[in-house]
N, C-alpha and C positions, 0 to 999 in steps of 0.2 A: 280693750283698745278704744280710745276716743279719738275722733278725727273730724276733718272738715266734712261739709255736706256735699254729696255727689248726686247727680241726676242724669237720667238717660232714658231714651225711648226703649221700652222692653219688648215691644212687638216687632214683627218683621216689617221691613220697608214695603211701601206700597199702599194701596187702598184696602180697607177692611171695615167691617161693621163696628169694631171696637179697636181702640188704640190705647195702650197703657204706658204711662210714664212713671218710673220708680225713682224715689228720692230716699236717701239714707243719710243719717247724721245724728247729731246730739240735739235734743230739745227742739223738736220740729213743730210743736204746737204754735209758736209765734209765726213760723213759716206758713202753716196752714191758714191761720187767721188772716195774714196779709194776702194770701192767694185767693181765699174763698169767703172770707168774712165769718167763718164758722170754726168752732173748736170741736173736732169730731170725737165721738165715743169710741174707745178702743175696740177694734175688731167688729165694728158694725159698719155697714155700708150707708153712707150719708149722701143724699142728693145735694148737689152744690153747683153753683156757677163758678167757673174758673176765670178770674178777672184780671184784666190788664191794669197797668199802673194808674190809668185814669178812671178806673172803676167799670169800664164797659166789659161785657162778657166776651171772652175768647171762645168758650165752649161751655157746654153743660154736661155733667155726667156724675159719676159716683166717686166719692172720696173715701178711701180706707186708711185707717191709722193703726199701726202696730207698735206700741211702746217697747222700748228696750226693757229687759233682754229678750222678750218673747216675740222675736221677729226673725226673718231669714238671716239677716246680717248680725243680729245681736245688738243693733242700734235702733233708734227710732226710725220707722220706715213709713213713708206715705206712698200710696198708689192712686194715681189719677187715672180713672177709666173714662175716656172720652170717645168721640167719634174718630174712626180710623182713617182719616184722610192725612196724607203726608204734609199738607200746608198747615192744618190746624195743629197737628202734632208738633211741627217745628216752632209754631207760634207759642204754644204752651211750654215747650222746652226752653225757649228763649226767655219767657217770663220767669221760669224757675232759676235760670242763671242770673237774671237781673236781681232776683231776691237774695242772691248770695251763694247759690250752689255753683259747683263747677261740673263740667262734663265728665262723666265717669270714664275711666279707662277700660279697655276690654277686660272682662273677668273680674272687675274690681268689687262688685257686689259679692261674688263667691269667695274672693280672696278675704274680704272682711269677715264673711261667715266662718272661714277657716281660722283666721287669726283670733276671732272672738270665741272660738271653741264650739261653734254651732255645727260645724262639720269637720271631719278629719280630711286629710288630703285625698284619700281614695274616694270618698263621697263627693268631694268638690269636683274631682275629675269626671265622676259619673254624671254630673249635671251636663257637662259638655258632650260626653259620650251619648247620653240619651238624646240630645238634640241632633247629633250627627249620625245616629243609628241609621244604617242603610237597609236593615232587614228587621223583621219582627223579632227573630231570635236575639238579635243584638240589642234591641230596645228592651226586651224582657230582662236580659242579663244586666243591662245598665241600671235598671230599676232595682234589681237585687243588690248591686253595689251601692246605689244611692240610699237604700234602706239599711245599709251597714252589714250585709252578709260577708263581703270580702273583709271588712275591718274586723268583724267578729272572729273570723278564721285567723287573721293575723294576730289579734290580741290573745287568742287562745294559745297559739304557738309561743308568743312572748311570755305569757304567764308561766308556761311550762319551763321556758328557758330561765326565767327569774328564780323559780323554785329550785331548778337544778344548780343554778349559780350559787344560791344560798347554801346548798349542801357543800359545794366545793369550797366556797370561801370559808365556811365554818371549819372545814378540814384543814385549810391553810392556817387558820388562827390557832387551831389546836393540833399541831403536827404529830403529837403522840398517837392520835387516833388513826391518822394516815389513811391508806387505801381501804382498810377493813371497814371503816365507818361508811364509806361510799357503797361498799358491797352490801352492808347491812341495810342501808337506806334504798337499795335497788337503783342507785344512780345510773348504772350502766343500762339497766332495763328501760329506764325512763329516756335515756339518750337514744336507744334504739327505736322506741316508740315515737320519739320526736322526729327522727329521721323519716319514718313511715308517714307520719302526718304531714310533714313538710313536703314530701314527694306528692302526696294527694292534692295538697293546695296548689303546688306548682302545676300539676296536670290541669286542674280546674281553671287556673289562671291562663294557661297556655291555650285552652279552648276558647276562653273569653277573649284573648288577644286576637285569635283568628276571626272571631265574630266582629271585633272592632275594626281591624285593619283589612281583613280579607286576604285574597291571594291575587297577585298581579300576573296575568297570563298573556304572553305575547304570541301571536300567530306569525310564524316566519316561514320562508321558503322562496322558491323561485316563482316567477310570474305564472299565473294561470293554473295553479295546482289546487285551487278551491278555498283559499283563505277567507275570502269575503263570504263565500257560500257557508262555510262553517261558522263564521261569526253570526250570520243571519239565522242559522239553524239553532245555535246556542241561545241567541237572544230572543228567538221566536218572533222576529220582525225583519222587514227588509231595510236594514240600516245601511248596507253597503251595496253599491252598484255592482252587478255581476254581469260580465260580458265575456265572450271568447277571446277578446283582444288583450294580449299581454300588456301589462303596465296600466291597467285600468285604474287601480288604486294608487294615487300619487302621494297621499299623506296618511298618517296614522288615524284610524277611526277607533273610538272608545265606546264601550258599552259595559254596564255593570249588571250582572245577573246574579241569581242566588241559587245555590244547590244545598238543600237541607239547612237553610238559614245562613250559609256561608256566602259572603259577597265575593264574587269573582269579577275582577276588573279585567276585561278582555280587550286587547288592543290588536286590531288588524293593521298590519304594516304593508308598505310597498313591497313589491316583489324584489328580492335581493339578486341583482344581476349587474353586469357591466352595461352601461348605456351612455349615449351621447346627448340624451334629452336632459337639459339643464333642470327643468322642473322635477323630473323623475329622480335625478341625482340627489336633489335636496330631500325628497321623500325617502330615499334609501339611507341617507345619512341620519335622518330622524329615526328611521326604523332601527338602526344600530344603537342609537342612544336609548330608545325604549327597551331594547333587549338588555342593555347594561343595567337598567333599573328594575327589571322584572324578577319574579320568583321562579316562574316556570316558562319554558319555551316549548311551544308545540311546532316541531319542524314538519311541515306538510310536504309530502311527496306524492306523485302520481302512482297509484297501485299498479298501473299497467307497465310502468318502466322501472319502478323501484328506486332505490337510492343511487343517485348518479354521482359522478366526480364533483359536479358543482355543489350538490347537496353535502358531500363529505367536506368540502372547503368550508361551507357554512358551519357544520358541526365543529370543525377544528378551531374556528374563530370564536365560538361561543365561550363566555367566561366559565371557568371550571366549577364555580360554586353553584351554577344554575342547575335546577332539576330539568330534565329533558324528556320529552315524549315524542317519538317519531310517529306521525299519523299518516297511514297509507290511505289516501282518499280515493274516491271514485271506484269502489269495489262493485258498484252497480254496472260498471263498464268492463271491469277485468274479470268478473265472474267469481272473485274470491269471497270467502265467508267473513263475516264480522267476528273478530277475535282479538284477544289481548295475548301478547307473548313477549318474552324477554329477549333483548339483543345485547351485545357488549356495551356496557356503560349507559344503556337506555332502556326504556320500556316502549313497546310498539303497539299501537291500536290500528286495526283495519276497520274502516267504516266508509259510509257514503254520506257526505254532507247534503247531497241533493234529496235522497230518500229518507234519511234519518236513521238508517240501519247502523247499529254500533255506536250511536251517540251516547247511550246510557253507559256503555263500557268506559267511554272517555270521561264522563261525569264522575263515575265511581273511582277512576284512577286519579283524577285531580283531588278528590277528597282524601284518598289514601296518601298522596304526596303531601297534602296539607297537614296530615296527622289528625284528621277529625274523627271523633267517635261520639255517638249519641250520649248526652248527659243532661239531666234535668236541672242540676244545681250549679250550672256555670255562671260565674260572675264576670262582668267585663273587666278587662285588664289591659295594660299598656306594656310597651317594651321595657320601660324603666322598672315596672313591677317585676317582670320576669328576670331582669338582671339582678335585682336585689334578692329575689328568692334564690337564684342560682348561687349568688355569693353566700347566702346563709347556709345553703346546702353544702358548699365547699368547706365552710368553717366547721359545721357539725361533723362532716366526714374527717376533717383534720383532728377534731377533738376526739373522735372515736379511735383514730389511729394512735393518738397519744396514750390513751388509757389501755390500749391493747398491746402496747410495747412492753418489752421486758422490764424496763425501769421507768414506769410512768412519771412524768414531770407534771405535777398537778397545777403548777403555775401556768404552764402552757395550756393545759386543759381549761383552766379558768379564762385565759385570754381568748381562746378560740370561741368559747361560749359568749363572752362579751361582744366580740366582733359579729357573731351571728345575730345577737339581739340588736346591735346597731344597724345591721343591714335590713332587718325586719322593720325597725323604727323609721327607716327612710321611706317605706311604703306609705305609711299612715301620716307621715309628716312630723313625728316626734323628733327626728334627727334629720333636718333638711336645711340645706344652705339657702340663703336668701335669693341668690342668683337663679337657683333651680326654680324656686317659687315664681320668680319673674317670668321665666320661660313658659312655665305651665299655664299660668293665668292669662298671659298675653294672647294665647291662642283661643280664648273664650270669645263669645259674642259680647258686644257692647250691650249693656243692660242686664247681663248675668254676672 
């Protein structure tokens, strides 16, 4: 892919010791000569003055040149490493634009790398996931995907599908061989093995999705049941104001913690009650909106009084899809023991947010709901990856049903295998619509 020249600041906004401007395009040596008066040696750092149109120096720093195709984008790439002040970076970027470059769009460098075959789509997405990683585990998993482990697993499944499709297509071309040929080639055993491997990859991707997105947990309940105290205990910091006065929390407070590497986005909401206070009303409305968007709701009740009629009204109003945990708080005052037990349609945890007793039970229950289990080979994944893997699983299951029927229709068998391969190809970008690419790369940083 040959295209116009793009430029962008590749380092984060603000002051820093070093700032980097990245330029990508075709035949950038004349560009370098006009900017620095030098023709850099490929893959060597060259000390240079970055000059304005009148020849005065804008900045002094290092110039790096990566000729195509041996660069991140697969095009000629220049990197200008200067001093990391926002003013000097903007001056240097403006000079690059004067020389004929245009400002890069979000994710355009990574998109060019994908289109030029330097990365597949999962690796390109892993670049953004590594930058956005909220935990150490998520960062490590993103690196695995960036290094191609996820792609390798998908390509392995695809290769098996292709080999299986070759056997089936050959049988269709020579119908006299029919089903006996497939049995002799162990096609059905290969199909079963493919199902098992696909399930393993789906599990690893599911764990990676959890590391990437985390779990959104909302603390809900009536005023003064200890929601803010529980938020502070889980976060390990005094984030929320805690007083005996009902309605202290007027708006949603957010905190992200991690449990065994899983990011938990915890939101403390205003107490859910009828009120004439206009400010508190707005806070309660926002609380319900947060509940609608969450994955798990922790309904806090006072362990001394138990679930009241008002609490049951809250439970009835919760969306059915939500996972629910009833938290009996203040066991330090009620004299109850910290424990986990099942209740109709929910799980219950008895704890004390003030003393910390029973908090570990809550953490483990959240991990159980999330579906987390320890794994060393997790790779980062996104919702679209899981949907594609689930689609592939459905087509493989359908293919198996076809061949296990009394009168197998090999044409249908072959079609289900083709659709499964197409679903896997969407993950790495072999079969991907242009509008999907636009959505994916538009969420990247400018400069990546």
